[in-house]
KEKE-3310 file (N, C-alpha, C; in steps of 0.2 Angstrom, whole numbers, plus 5000, padded with zeros to 4 digits):
npx = (5019:5019:5034:5039:5042:5053:5061:5063:5049:5052:5063:5057:5051:5061:5068:5077:5077:5084:5086:5094:5094:5093:5105:5100:5086:5076:5077:5073:5059:5054:5055:5046:5034:5034:5032:5019:5012:5013:5004:4990:4974:4963:4952:4940:4923:4912:4896:4892:4886:4881:4871:4865:4851:4856:4869:4880:4887:4902:4914:4930:4942:4959:4974:4990:5007:5019:5009:4999:4982:4973:4962:4949:4937:4923:4913:4900:4890:4872:4865:4872:4874:4884:4901:4910:4918:4931:4937:4951:4954:4965:4970:4975:4990:4991:4978:4962:4951:4940:4923:4908:4900:4908:4913:4903:4899:4906:4901:4888:4889:4890:4901:4913:4921:4935:4942:4957:4962:4977:4989:4994:4989:4975:4964:4955:4965:4977:4993:5005:5018:5034:5047:5063:5072:5069:5054:5047:5033:5031:5027:5034:5047:5047:5055:5067:5079:5080:5080:5078:5067:5058:5053:5040:5033:5036:5028:5015:5015:5014:5002:4993:4995:4991:4977:4973:4975:4965:4953:4954:4952:4939:4923:4913:4920:4928:4943:4951:4947:4951:4955:4965:4967:4971:4976:4990:4998:4990:4991:5005:5004:4995:5004:5013:5004:5000:5012:5016:5006:5003:4992:4983:4974:4972:4978:4977:4985:4986:4994:5006:5014:5028:5039:5056:5064:5077:5077:5066:5070:5082:5077:5073:5061:5053:5041:5027:5024:5037:5046:5049:5061:5071:5069:5072:5086:5090:5088:5094:5105:5114:5126:5125:5131:5126:5119:5120:5117:5104:5096:5098:5092:5079:5077:5072:5058:5054:5043:5047:5056:5049:5041:5045:5039:5026:5012:5000:4988:4991:4987:4993:4991:4996:5001:5010:5014:5016:5022:5022:5022:5034:5034:5045:5048:5037:5037:5049:5045:5035:5042:5048:5039:5034:5024:5008:5004:4999:4998:4990:4990:4992:4996:4996:4993:4994:4997:4982:4964:4961:4953:4941:4948:4943:4932:4938:4946:4936:4930:4940:4941:4928:4928:4934)
npy = (4849:4859:4866:4883:4893:4901:4899:4886:4883:4883:4891:4903:4907:4912:4921:4936:4946:4956:4969:4984:4994:5011:5020:5032:5029:5030:5043:5049:5045:5050:5064:5065:5062:5073:5082:5080:5085:5098:5101:5109:5111:5106:5098:5092:5087:5080:5077:5062:5057:5044:5035:5026:5019:5015:5021:5035:5042:5049:5061:5063:5075:5080:5090:5084:5079:5089:5097:5091:5088:5076:5062:5052:5039:5041:5032:5032:5025:5027:5027:5028:5025:5026:5028:5020:5006:5008:5006:5006:5006:5001:5001:4992:4992:5005:5007:5012:5018:5010:5004:5010:5001:4990:4993:4993:4982:4983:4995:4991:4984:4994:5002:5015:5018:5021:5024:5025:5035:5032:5044:5050:5039:5030:5036:5050:5058:5071:5073:5083:5086:5091:5082:5076:5068:5050:5045:5037:5028:5022:5020:5015:5018:5032:5046:5041:5046:5058:5068:5058:5062:5065:5054:5045:5035:5039:5050:5044:5034:5042:5049:5038:5038:5051:5050:5040:5047:5057:5050:5043:5054:5058:5062:5052:5040:5026:5027:5017:5006:5003:4997:4991:4987:4978:4973:4967:4981:4988:4980:4982:4995:4994:4988:4999:5010:5005:5004:5018:5024:5021:5018:5010:4996:4983:4974:4969:4963:4958:4947:4957:4970:4981:4977:4972:4975:4972:4958:4954:4959:4951:4938:4939:4938:4945:4950:4961:4973:4974:4972:4984:4989:4982:4987:5000:4999:4994:5005:5017:5013:5003:4996:4994:5003:5010:5002:4998:5010:5013:5003:5006:5018:5015:5008:5017:5017:5004:4992:4982:4987:4996:4988:4984:4994:4991:4989:4984:4970:4957:4950:4941:4936:4925:4918:4904:4902:4914:4925:4938:4946:4940:4926:4927:4940:4945:4939:4944:4956:4952:4944:4953:4960:4964:4961:4953:4941:4932:4920:4916:4903:4899:4886:4883:4893:4909:4926:4931:4929:4923:4910:4912:4922:4936:4934:4929:4940:4950:4944:4945:4959:4962:4959:4969)
npz = (5004:4989:4982:4983:4968:4969:4981:4994:5004:5018:5019:5015:5027:5035:5027:5025:5016:5003:4997:4999:5014:5017:5026:5032:5034:5044:5048:5036:5034:5046:5043:5033:5039:5048:5038:5034:5046:5044:5033:5025:5034:5025:5021:5010:5008:4997:4992:4983:4966:4966:4977:4991:5001:5014:5016:5015:5002:4997:4989:4995:4997:4999:5003:4998:5001:4992:4987:4980:4975:4983:4981:4988:4989:5000:5011:5022:5036:5035:5047:5062:5078:5088:5090:5077:5069:5056:5039:5028:5011:4998:4981:4966:4956:4945:4945:4951:4964:4962:4960:4969:4974:4977:4989:4998:5007:5019:5024:5026:5038:5047:5046:5042:5027:5018:5002:4993:4979:4971:4968:4951:4945:4939:4945:4953:4959:4959:4951:4954:4958:4953:4945:4941:4928:4925:4919:4911:4907:4920:4937:4948:4947:4946:4949:4953:4948:4954:4969:4984:4991:4981:4976:4969:4976:4989:4991:4989:4999:5010:5007:5011:5024:5028:5024:5033:5045:5044:5043:5056:5064:5063:5070:5072:5071:5078:5085:5089:5082:5068:5052:5038:5021:5005:4989:4980:4973:4982:4993:4997:5000:5011:5020:5021:5026:5038:5045:5045:5052:5067:5074:5067:5068:5063:5049:5032:5021:5004:4993:4993:4983:4980:4988:4993:4981:4974:4975:4968:4955:4953:4952:4939:4931:4922:4923:4923:4937:4940:4930:4925:4931:4925:4912:4914:4917:4905:4896:4902:4910:4904:4907:4920:4929:4939:4947:4961:4967:4962:4968:4981:4982:4979:4991:5000:4999:5001:5006:5015:5024:5031:5038:5052:5060:5061:5070:5070:5070:5059:5044:5031:5014:5002:4987:4982:4969:4963:4952:4949:4961:4969:4981:4990:4991:4997:5010:5014:5020:5028:5038:5045:5053:5069:5078:5082:5070:5055:5042:5026:5015:4998:4989:4975:4968:4959:4955:4956:4957:4972:4979:4992:4999:4999:5008:5019:5023:5025:5036:5045:5047:5050:5064:5070)
capx = (5017:5023:5039:5038:5047:5059:5065:5059:5044:5055:5067:5053:5049:5066:5071:5078:5077:5091:5087:5098:5091:5097:5107:5096:5079:5072:5076:5069:5052:5052:5055:5040:5028:5033:5029:5011:5010:5012:5000:4984:4968:4958:4948:4933:4919:4907:4891:4893:4880:4879:4869:4860:4848:4860:4875:4881:4893:4905:4921:4934:4948:4964:4981:4995:5014:5020:5004:4994:4975:4972:4955:4947:4929:4921:4906:4898:4883:4867:4863:4878:4872:4889:4908:4910:4925:4932:4942:4954:4956:4970:4969:4981:4995:4989:4971:4958:4947:4934:4916:4905:4896:4913:4914:4897:4898:4908:4896:4882:4891:4890:4908:4915:4925:4939:4946:4961:4965:4984:4991:4997:4986:4969:4958:4954:4970:4982:5000:5008:5025:5039:5052:5068:5074:5065:5046:5044:5028:5033:5026:5038:5054:5046:5059:5073:5085:5080:5081:5074:5060:5054:5051:5032:5030:5036:5021:5009:5015:5012:4995:4990:4995:4987:4970:4972:4974:4959:4948:4954:4950:4932:4919:4909:4924:4931:4950:4954:4945:4952:4959:4967:4967:4972:4979:4996:5000:4986:4994:5011:5001:4992:5009:5015:5000:5000:5019:5017:5001:5003:4985:4980:4974:4972:4981:4976:4988:4985:5000:5009:5019:5032:5044:5062:5065:5082:5076:5061:5074:5087:5073:5072:5054:5051:5034:5025:5027:5044:5050:5051:5067:5075:5068:5076:5093:5092:5088:5097:5111:5115:5132:5124:5136:5123:5115:5119:5114:5097:5092:5099:5087:5072:5076:5068:5051:5053:5039:5050:5060:5044:5037:5046:5035:5019:5009:4993:4988:4992:4986:4996:4988:5001:5001:5017:5016:5015:5028:5022:5025:5036:5033:5051:5048:5032:5040:5054:5041:5031:5046:5050:5033:5036:5018:5004:5004:4998:4998:4986:4995:4989:5002:4995:4990:4998:4994:4976:4959:4962:4946:4940:4952:4939:4928:4943:4948:4930:4929:4945:4939:4922:4929:4938)
capy = (4856:4861:4871:4889:4893:4905:4896:4882:4886:4884:4897:4909:4909:4916:4925:4942:4952:4958:4976:4988:4999:5017:5022:5037:5028:5032:5050:5050:5044:5055:5070:5064:5062:5079:5086:5079:5089:5105:5102:5113:5107:5108:5092:5094:5081:5082:5071:5059:5056:5037:5035:5020:5021:5014:5024:5042:5041:5056:5062:5066:5078:5083:5092:5080:5082:5092:5101:5087:5087:5069:5060:5046:5038:5040:5030:5032:5022:5032:5027:5025:5028:5027:5028:5014:5005:5010:5002:5010:5001:5003:4998:4989:4996:5009:5007:5017:5016:5005:5006:5011:4994:4985:4995:4993:4977:4986:5000:4987:4982:5000:5004:5020:5016:5026:5021:5030:5035:5034:5050:5049:5033:5030:5039:5057:5061:5074:5072:5090:5087:5090:5077:5076:5061:5045:5045:5033:5022:5019:5023:5012:5021:5039:5050:5037:5050:5064:5067:5053:5065:5066:5047:5045:5031:5042:5054:5039:5031:5048:5050:5033:5040:5057:5048:5037:5052:5060:5045:5042:5060:5059:5061:5046:5034:5024:5027:5010:5000:5005:4992:4993:4981:4980:4968:4969:4988:4989:4976:4985:5001:4992:4988:5006:5014:5002:5006:5025:5026:5015:5017:5005:4990:4977:4975:4962:4964:4952:4947:4964:4973:4986:4974:4969:4976:4968:4951:4953:4960:4946:4932:4939:4935:4949:4951:4968:4979:4974:4972:4991:4990:4980:4992:5006:4998:4994:5012:5022:5011:4996:4993:4993:5006:5014:4997:4999:5017:5013:4999:5010:5024:5012:5006:5022:5016:4997:4991:4978:4991:4999:4983:4984:4999:4989:4987:4981:4962:4957:4944:4941:4931:4924:4912:4902:4902:4921:4927:4945:4948:4933:4925:4929:4947:4946:4936:4949:4961:4948:4942:4959:4962:4962:4959:4947:4940:4925:4920:4911:4901:4896:4883:4882:4900:4914:4933:4930:4928:4918:4909:4913:4927:4941:4932:4929:4947:4953:4941:4948:4966:4962:4958:4975)
capz = (5001:4983:4982:4979:4962:4970:4986:4998:5009:5025:5018:5015:5034:5038:5022:5028:5011:5000:4995:5004:5018:5018:5033:5035:5032:5049:5047:5030:5036:5051:5040:5029:5044:5050:5033:5035:5051:5041:5028:5027:5036:5020:5019:5007:5007:4992:4990:4976:4963:4968:4984:4993:5007:5020:5016:5013:4998:4996:4987:5000:4994:5004:5000:5001:5000:4985:4985:4976:4978:4983:4981:4990:4990:5007:5012:5029:5037:5036:5054:5067:5085:5092:5086:5074:5065:5049:5035:5023:5005:4993:4975:4963:4952:4939:4945:4955:4970:4960:4960:4975:4976:4979:4996:5002:5012:5026:5026:5029:5045:5051:5046:5038:5022:5013:4997:4990:4972:4971:4963:4945:4942:4935:4948:4952:4962:4955:4952:4952:4961:4948:4946:4936:4926:4922:4920:4906:4908:4926:4943:4952:4946:4945:4954:4955:4946:4958:4976:4987:4993:4975:4974:4969:4981:4995:4991:4989:5006:5014:5006:5014:5031:5028:5024:5039:5050:5043:5046:5063:5067:5062:5076:5072:5070:5084:5083:5091:5078:5061:5048:5031:5017:4998:4985:4975:4975:4988:4999:4999:5003:5017:5025:5022:5030:5045:5047:5046:5056:5072:5077:5064:5073:5059:5042:5028:5014:4999:4989:4992:4979:4984:4993:4991:4974:4971:4975:4962:4949:4952:4949:4931:4929:4916:4924:4925:4935:4942:4924:4924:4933:4919:4907:4916:4916:4897:4893:4906:4913:4901:4910:4927:4933:4945:4950:4968:4969:4961:4973:4987:4981:4980:4998:5004:4998:5001:5012:5020:5029:5035:5042:5059:5063:5061:5077:5069:5069:5052:5040:5024:5010:4997:4983:4981:4962:4961:4948:4948:4967:4971:4988:4994:4992:5002:5016:5017:5024:5034:5043:5049:5057:5076:5082:5080:5063:5052:5034:5022:5009:4992:4986:4968:4965:4957:4956:4953:4962:4977:4982:4999:5002:5001:5014:5025:5025:5028:5042:5050:5048:5054:5071:5073)
cpx = (5022:5029:5037:5044:5053:5064:5060:5055:5048:5059:5063:5052:5055:5070:5072:5077:5084:5091:5090:5093:5095:5099:5102:5088:5075:5071:5072:5062:5050:5051:5048:5034:5028:5031:5021:5009:5009:5008:4993:4978:4963:4954:4941:4929:4913:4902:4892:4886:4877:4877:4865:4857:4852:4867:4875:4888:4896:4912:4925:4941:4953:4970:4986:5002:5015:5014:4998:4987:4974:4964:4954:4939:4928:4914:4905:4891:4878:4865:4869:4877:4878:4896:4908:4917:4925:4938:4944:4956:4960:4970:4976:4984:4991:4981:4968:4954:4941:4927:4913:4903:4901:4915:4909:4896:4900:4903:4890:4883:4891:4897:4908:4921:4929:4943:4950:4962:4972:4985:4995:4994:4979:4963:4959:4960:4975:4989:5004:5015:5030:5044:5057:5070:5068:5058:5043:5039:5030:5030:5031:5045:5053:5050:5065:5079:5085:5081:5076:5067:5056:5052:5043:5030:5031:5030:5015:5009:5012:5005:4991:4990:4991:4979:4969:4971:4967:4953:4948:4952:4942:4928:4916:4913:4928:4939:4954:4952:4945:4957:4960:4968:4968:4976:4985:4998:4996:4988:5000:5009:4998:4998:5012:5011:5000:5007:5019:5011:5000:4997:4981:4980:4974:4974:4980:4979:4988:4990:5003:5015:5023:5037:5050:5063:5071:5081:5071:5065:5079:5083:5072:5066:5051:5043:5032:5023:5035:5049:5052:5058:5072:5075:5072:5084:5095:5092:5093:5104:5113:5121:5131:5129:5133:5118:5114:5116:5106:5093:5093:5093:5080:5071:5072:5060:5050:5049:5042:5053:5055:5041:5039:5042:5028:5017:5002:4994:4987:4991:4988:4993:4993:5000:5008:5019:5016:5022:5028:5025:5028:5036:5039:5050:5043:5034:5045:5051:5038:5036:5049:5045:5034:5030:5015:5003:5002:4998:4993:4989:4991:4994:5002:4993:4995:4995:4987:4971:4961:4956:4946:4943:4947:4934:4932:4945:4942:4929:4934:4943:4932:4922:4933:4935)
cpy = (4857:4866:4877:4889:4896:4902:4891:4886:4888:4890:4903:4912:4913:4920:4933:4948:4953:4965:4980:4993:5005:5018:5027:5036:5030:5040:5053:5050:5049:5062:5070:5065:5069:5084:5086:5084:5096:5106:5106:5108:5109:5102:5095:5087:5083:5076:5068:5058:5049:5037:5028:5022:5020:5017:5031:5041:5048:5055:5066:5069:5081:5085:5087:5083:5084:5096:5098:5087:5080:5067:5053:5045:5037:5038:5029:5029:5028:5033:5024:5028:5030:5027:5021:5013:5008:5006:5006:5004:5005:4998:4995:4994:4999:5010:5013:5014:5011:5008:5006:5005:4990:4987:4995:4988:4979:4991:4997:4985:4988:5003:5011:5017:5022:5023:5026:5029:5037:5039:5047:5042:5035:5034:5047:5061:5065:5072:5079:5091:5086:5085:5077:5069:5056:5045:5041:5028:5019:5023:5021:5016:5029:5042:5047:5041:5056:5063:5062:5056:5066:5059:5047:5041:5034:5046:5049:5036:5036:5049:5044:5035:5046:5055:5044:5042:5056:5056:5044:5048:5062:5057:5055:5039:5032:5023:5020:5004:5002:5000:4994:4986:4983:4974:4971:4976:4989:4986:4979:4992:5000:4992:4995:5010:5011:5004:5014:5028:5020:5014:5012:4999:4983:4978:4968:4963:4957:4952:4954:4965:4978:4983:4971:4969:4972:4961:4950:4954:4954:4939:4933:4936:4938:4949:4958:4968:4979:4974:4979:4993:4988:4985:4998:5005:4997:5001:5017:5020:5004:4993:4992:4997:5009:5009:4998:5005:5016:5009:5002:5015:5021:5009:5011:5020:5008:4995:4986:4982:4995:4994:4983:4989:4996:4986:4983:4973:4961:4950:4944:4935:4931:4918:4910:4902:4909:4924:4935:4948:4942:4932:4927:4936:4949:4944:4940:4954:4957:4946:4947:4962:4960:4959:4953:4947:4933:4926:4915:4910:4897:4893:4883:4888:4905:4921:4933:4930:4922:4916:4909:4919:4933:4940:4932:4936:4951:4950:4944:4955:4967:4962:4963:4977)
cpz = (4995:4985:4979:4974:4964:4976:4990:5003:5016:5025:5018:5022:5037:5033:5025:5023:5009:4998:5000:5008:5019:5025:5036:5034:5037:5049:5041:5031:5041:5048:5036:5033:5046:5044:5033:5040:5049:5036:5030:5029:5031:5017:5016:5006:5003:4991:4983:4973:4965:4975:4985:4999:5014:5021:5013:5009:4996:4992:4992:4996:5000:5000:5003:5000:4993:4983:4980:4979:4977:4984:4984:4990:4998:5008:5020:5030:5038:5044:5058:5073:5089:5088:5084:5071:5058:5045:5029:5017:5000:4987:4972:4958:4946:4939:4948:4960:4969:4961:4968:4978:4979:4987:5001:5008:5019:5029:5029:5036:5049:5051:5041:5033:5018:5009:4993:4983:4973:4966:4957:4942:4939:4938:4948:4956:4957:4956:4950:4954:4955:4950:4940:4934:4923:4924:4915:4908:4915:4932:4948:4953:4946:4951:4956:4953:4950:4965:4979:4989:4987:4972:4974:4974:4988:4996:4992:4996:5011:5013:5010:5022:5033:5028:5030:5045:5050:5045:5053:5067:5067:5068:5077:5071:5076:5082:5085:5087:5070:5058:5041:5027:5009:4995:4981:4977:4982:4994:5001:5002:5010:5022:5026:5027:5037:5048:5049:5051:5061:5075:5073:5068:5069:5052:5038:5021:5010:4994:4988:4987:4983:4989:4990:4984:4971:4970:4969:4956:4948:4950:4942:4928:4923:4917:4926:4932:4937:4936:4922:4926:4928:4913:4908:4915:4908:4894:4896:4909:4910:4904:4917:4931:4939:4948:4958:4971:4968:4966:4980:4988:4982:4987:5002:5004:4997:5007:5017:5025:5033:5040:5049:5063:5064:5068:5076:5069:5062:5049:5033:5020:5004:4993:4981:4974:4959:4958:4947:4955:4970:4979:4992:4996:4997:5009:5019:5021:5030:5039:5047:5054:5064:5080:5080:5073:5061:5045:5032:5016:5004:4988:4978:4964:4964:4959:4953:4958:4966:4981:4989:5002:5004:5007:5020:5027:5028:5035:5047:5052:5051:5061:5074:5080)
residu = (UNK:UNK:UNK:UNK:UNK:UNK:UNK:UNK:UNK:UNK:UNK:UNK:UNK:UNK:UNK:UNK:UNK:UNK:UNK:UNK:UNK:UNK:UNK:UNK:UNK:UNK:UNK:UNK:UNK:UNK:UNK:UNK:UNK:UNK:UNK:UNK:UNK:UNK:UNK:UNK:UNK:UNK:UNK:UNK:UNK:UNK:UNK:UNK:UNK:UNK:UNK:UNK:UNK:UNK:UNK:UNK:UNK:UNK:UNK:UNK:UNK:UNK:UNK:UNK:UNK:UNK:UNK:UNK:UNK:UNK:UNK:UNK:UNK:UNK:UNK:UNK:UNK:UNK:UNK:UNK:UNK:UNK:UNK:UNK:UNK:UNK:UNK:UNK:UNK:UNK:UNK:UNK:UNK:UNK:UNK:UNK:UNK:UNK:UNK:UNK:UNK:UNK:UNK:UNK:UNK:UNK:UNK:UNK:UNK:UNK:UNK:UNK:UNK:UNK:UNK:UNK:UNK:UNK:UNK:UNK:UNK:UNK:UNK:UNK:UNK:UNK:UNK:UNK:UNK:UNK:UNK:UNK:UNK:UNK:UNK:UNK:UNK:UNK:UNK:UNK:UNK:UNK:UNK:UNK:UNK:UNK:UNK:UNK:UNK:UNK:UNK:UNK:UNK:UNK:UNK:UNK:UNK:UNK:UNK:UNK:UNK:UNK:UNK:UNK:UNK:UNK:UNK:UNK:UNK:UNK:UNK:UNK:UNK:UNK:UNK:UNK:UNK:UNK:UNK:UNK:UNK:UNK:UNK:UNK:UNK:UNK:UNK:UNK:UNK:UNK:UNK:UNK:UNK:UNK:UNK:UNK:UNK:UNK:UNK:UNK:UNK:UNK:UNK:UNK:UNK:UNK:UNK:UNK:UNK:UNK:UNK:UNK:UNK:UNK:UNK:UNK:UNK:UNK:UNK:UNK:UNK:UNK:UNK:UNK:UNK:UNK:UNK:UNK:UNK:UNK:UNK:UNK:UNK:UNK:UNK:UNK:UNK:UNK:UNK:UNK:UNK:UNK:UNK:UNK:UNK:UNK:UNK:UNK:UNK:UNK:UNK:UNK:UNK:UNK:UNK:UNK:UNK:UNK:UNK:UNK:UNK:UNK:UNK:UNK:UNK:UNK:UNK:UNK:UNK:UNK:UNK:UNK:UNK:UNK:UNK:UNK:UNK:UNK:UNK:UNK:UNK:UNK:UNK:UNK:UNK:UNK:UNK:UNK:UNK:UNK:UNK:UNK:UNK:UNK:UNK:UNK:UNK:UNK:UNK:UNK:UNK:UNK:UNK:UNK:UNK:UNK:UNK:UNK:UNK:UNK:UNK:UNK:UNK:UNK:UNK:UNK:UNK:UNK:UNK:UNK)
# end
């Protein structure tokens, strides 16, 4: 097998990660989940202009942390005689929930599908939470100069859990058969959602972002979006006097530290040539997942289309 560019494959399977885990990490996320409990029950479902005969397509809105109005596409089978499975889908960095047609395959199986628009990115979700300090062309570091509760990814991670709760509570959804998937940022959010909502049964992250930030920075690949860390130091801390503080702060929203909470059966897909989300950062999370897990490896592929991956994920979720 070809060597991964960042470490031998055998080391990937035992790599423990390098970004620090804050001492109050568990309390931080317990407080976040408790905040979800206090949010208003104001889910709004509005029929979409796009419709097909076998699906009911809608816009779903809910209030997230910080008062943001968060949007997701919601697709439900037109005829579902009994409780049926559901799939949550999370998109890549800076993007949106995508076209309706890209979500219809699961509805054709008789599944409900919910696809989140991450706040502050290209979709319909709002971003109204005030934040002090660095906001320049960055989602990853938004809030890093503020209190940890104001990190953008804290809000987005909690949005995934809130969406999962909404779907799990739907009368026509079987709460024992809900899965999550996504690629890149969507892969990191897949891990976060499965960690924060333990009722998720299957998780299929594809080359997940949002893992082991210090390792990604130390590799010095100058690839977006992890290059935002270097840009921050260049502009805000050129002598790296706050380096340890910054990585400690990012540790609150590092998916590798949430991974021990995952109870879902997990399938990781990774390319050994991926210099956007380096393999070691992905395995830092994978190695901490305690339950049933497996990986699909593409030795010669980078952060790109991985042939057969969509079919493999569909097959996994088809068997919920």
